[in-house]
C-alpha positions in Angstrom: 12.5 123.4 101.0 14.5 120.4 99.6 13.2 117.5 101.8 9.7 116.4 102.7 8.1 118.2 105.7 6.2 115.9 108.0 2.8 117.5 108.8 1.7 114.5 110.8 4.8 112.3 111.5 4.6 109.1 109.5 1.3 109.9 107.9 1.1 113.3 106.0 4.0 114.8 104.1 4.5 117.8 101.9 7.3 118.1 99.4 8.5 121.1 97.5 11.3 121.0 94.9 12.5 123.5 92.3 14.7 121.2 90.1 14.1 117.8 88.6 14.9 114.9 91.0 15.1 111.2 90.4 14.8 109.0 93.5 15.2 105.3 94.1 12.4 105.2 96.6 12.9 101.5 97.3 10.0 100.0 99.3 6.4 101.3 99.7 5.5 99.6 102.9 2.0 101.1 103.1 -0.6 102.0 100.5 0.0 105.7 99.7 -2.2 108.5 98.3 -0.3 111.1 96.3 -1.8 114.5 95.5 0.0 116.4 92.8 -0.2 120.2 93.3 2.2 121.3 90.6 4.8 119.7 88.3 4.9 116.1 87.2 5.2 112.9 89.3 6.3 109.7 87.6 6.4 106.3 89.3 8.1 103.3 87.7 7.7 99.8 89.2 8.0 96.3 88.0 4.4 96.4 86.8 4.9 99.5 84.6 5.1 103.3 84.6 2.4 105.8 85.6 2.6 109.6 85.8 0.4 112.5 86.8 0.4 116.3 86.6 -1.2 119.3 88.4 -4.4 118.5 90.2 -4.3 114.7 89.8 -4.2 112.0 92.4 -2.5 108.6 92.5 -3.1 105.6 94.8 0.0 103.4 95.2 -0.4 99.8 96.4 1.6 98.7 99.5 4.5 96.2 99.3 6.1 97.6 96.1 9.5 98.6 95.0 9.6 101.8 92.9 11.4 104.7 91.5 10.1 108.3 91.4 11.0 111.1 89.0 9.9 114.6 90.2 9.8 117.3 87.5 8.8 120.9 88.2 6.3 122.7 85.9 7.7 125.0 83.2 8.8 128.1 84.9 7.3 126.9 88.2 7.9 124.5 91.0 7.2 120.9 92.0 4.7 120.4 94.8 3.2 117.2 96.1 1.3 116.0 99.1 1.8 112.4 100.3 -0.7 110.6 102.6 0.5 107.3 104.1 -2.5 105.0 104.6 -1.1 102.8 107.4 -2.7 99.4 108.0 -3.6 100.2 111.6 -5.6 103.3 110.5 -7.3 101.4 107.7 -8.3 98.6 110.2 -9.7 101.3 112.5 -11.8 102.8 109.7 -13.0 99.4 108.7 -14.2 98.8 112.2 -15.8 102.2 112.7 -17.6 102.1 109.4 -18.4 98.4 109.6 -16.8 97.8 106.2 -16.9 94.1 105.2 -13.4 93.0 104.3 -13.3 90.8 101.1 -10.7 88.6 99.7 -7.2 89.3 98.5 -6.8 92.2 96.0 -5.6 91.2 92.6 -6.1 94.4 90.5 -3.8 97.1 89.3 -1.2 98.1 91.9 -1.1 101.8 91.0 -4.4 103.7 90.2 -4.9 107.2 88.9 -8.0 108.5 90.6 -10.6 110.1 88.3 -11.5 113.7 89.2 -14.8 114.6 90.8 -16.1 117.6 92.8 -15.8 115.8 96.2 -12.2 114.7 95.7 -11.2 118.0 94.3 -12.7 119.7 97.3 -10.7 117.4 99.6 -7.6 118.1 97.6 -8.0 121.8 98.0 -8.8 121.5 101.7 -5.5 119.8 102.5 -3.3 122.3 100.8 -3.6 125.0 103.6 -2.5 122.5 106.2 0.7 121.6 104.4 1.6 125.0 103.2 1.5 126.3 106.8 3.2 123.6 108.9 4.1 126.2 111.5 0.5 126.2 112.5 1.1 122.8 114.2 -2.0 121.0 113.0 -3.1 118.6 115.7 -2.8 114.9 115.0 -6.4 114.4 115.7 -7.5 117.0 113.2 -5.1 115.6 110.6 -6.3 112.1 111.0 -9.8 113.3 110.4 -8.6 114.7 107.0 -7.0 111.3 106.2 -10.2 109.4 107.1 -12.2 111.9 105.0 -9.9 111.1 102.0 -10.5 107.4 102.4 -14.2 107.8 102.6 -14.2 110.0 99.4 -12.1 107.5 97.6 -14.6 104.7 98.4 -17.4 107.0 97.3 -15.8 107.7 94.0 -14.5 104.2 93.4 -16.3 101.5 95.5 -14.0 98.9 94.0 -11.1 100.3 96.0 -12.5 98.5 99.1 -10.4 95.4 98.3 -7.4 97.6 97.4 -7.5 99.5 100.8 -8.7 96.8 103.1 -6.7 93.8 102.0 -4.8 92.9 105.2 -3.5 89.5 104.0 0.2 88.8 104.0 2.1 88.8 100.7 1.7 85.3 99.2 4.6 83.2 98.0 5.3 84.4 94.5 7.6 83.3 91.6 11.0 84.1 93.0 12.9 84.0 89.6 10.5 86.4 87.9 10.4 88.8 90.8 14.2 89.0 91.2 14.9 89.4 87.5 12.4 92.4 87.5 13.6 94.0 90.7 17.4 93.2 91.1 18.3 96.8 90.6 16.6 98.1 93.7 19.0 98.8 96.6 17.1 97.2 99.4 18.1 94.6 102.0 17.8 90.9 101.3 15.3 90.8 104.2 13.0 93.1 102.2 13.3 90.9 99.1 12.3 88.0 101.2 9.3 89.8 102.6 8.1 90.9 99.2 8.2 87.4 97.8 6.2 86.1 100.8 9.0 84.1 102.4 10.9 84.1 105.7 14.6 85.1 105.3 15.7 81.4 105.7 13.1 80.3 103.2 14.1 83.0 100.8 17.8 82.0 100.9 16.9 78.3 100.6 14.6 78.9 97.5 17.2 81.4 96.1 19.9 78.8 96.2 17.7 76.3 94.4 16.7 78.8 91.8 19.9 80.7 91.1 22.6 78.4 92.5 24.1 80.9 94.8 23.5 83.4 97.6 21.3 86.4 97.1 24.0 89.0 97.8 26.5 87.3 95.4 23.8 87.0 92.7 22.7 90.6 93.0 26.2 91.9 92.7 26.9 89.7 89.6 23.6 90.6 88.0 24.0 94.3 88.5 27.6 94.4 87.2 26.6 92.3 84.2 23.8 94.7 83.4 26.2 97.6 83.8 28.6 96.2 81.3 25.7 95.7 78.8 24.6 99.3 79.2 28.1 100.7 78.9 29.2 98.4 76.0 26.0 98.2 74.0 24.1 101.4 74.9 27.0 103.8 75.4 25.8 104.8 78.9 28.1 106.5 81.3 28.8 104.9 84.7 27.8 108.2 86.4 24.3 107.9 84.8 23.6 104.2 85.7 25.2 103.3 89.0 22.3 104.5 91.2 19.8 102.9 88.8 21.6 99.6 89.3 21.5 99.7 93.1 25.0 100.9 93.9 25.3 103.4 96.7 28.3 105.4 95.3 30.1 105.8 92.0 33.4 104.8 93.7 31.9 101.5 95.0 30.5 100.8 91.5 33.8 101.5 89.7 35.8 99.4 92.2 33.4 96.5 91.9 33.3 96.7 88.1 37.1 96.8 87.8 37.4 93.8 90.2 35.0 91.7 88.1 36.0 92.8 84.5 39.6 93.8 84.9 39.0 97.4 83.7 37.3 100.5 85.1 34.0 101.5 83.5 35.7 104.5 81.9 38.2 102.3 80.2 35.6 100.1 78.6 35.1 100.3 74.9 
């Protein structure tokens, strides 16, 4: 199995890999609970890097850009379970359980969940479902498991209430700071606008004021300038950096680089 298997479409996924993979995930639209069965999971976002190994759990905040590195255990495999905590489900849980929704969450965006017997029991109870997708687990039963996971998270860490049940829209944030930290992610301009709390028109208007040009032009220039720095000063190979800088193919990167600097990346010394 080389790609995630959907146990419950759009909600519960199971991934199995046998070799190291690095993925530009792009955008985490929903809060996400990751259960690491074996191997190592590492997530890098603008706020920092967090990793976990066998038996650990990570809660990832919604509305983030990130990169994941998946590494199998020594002599073993990589296995992970991903539970997408969609806002409509969390709203339903809040109503059913009469959870009082507080203000906007302002804590850490990615949280390693401390182990306890209840969460470990939940962890183990999910594994049979994902290892036997042919059993066609019903959506209703699967959603009960997701609700159980949310309740156990709140039991273990009551402070997660604000994390999970913050339904406010992203507020308007510092555009310059955000773009300088996230320019290398290959996501549409519309997504950058959403993440900075702006309409597309407002984003383009503020971008022009901040950077003196259009978003697409600036992103291309910024990525190519960073590529030149990495090749010239860090002796990096173009084949190692083009994906990390938001280019979809090596040929596209090489063509753009030569067009801007007059020489192909391989000719640069």
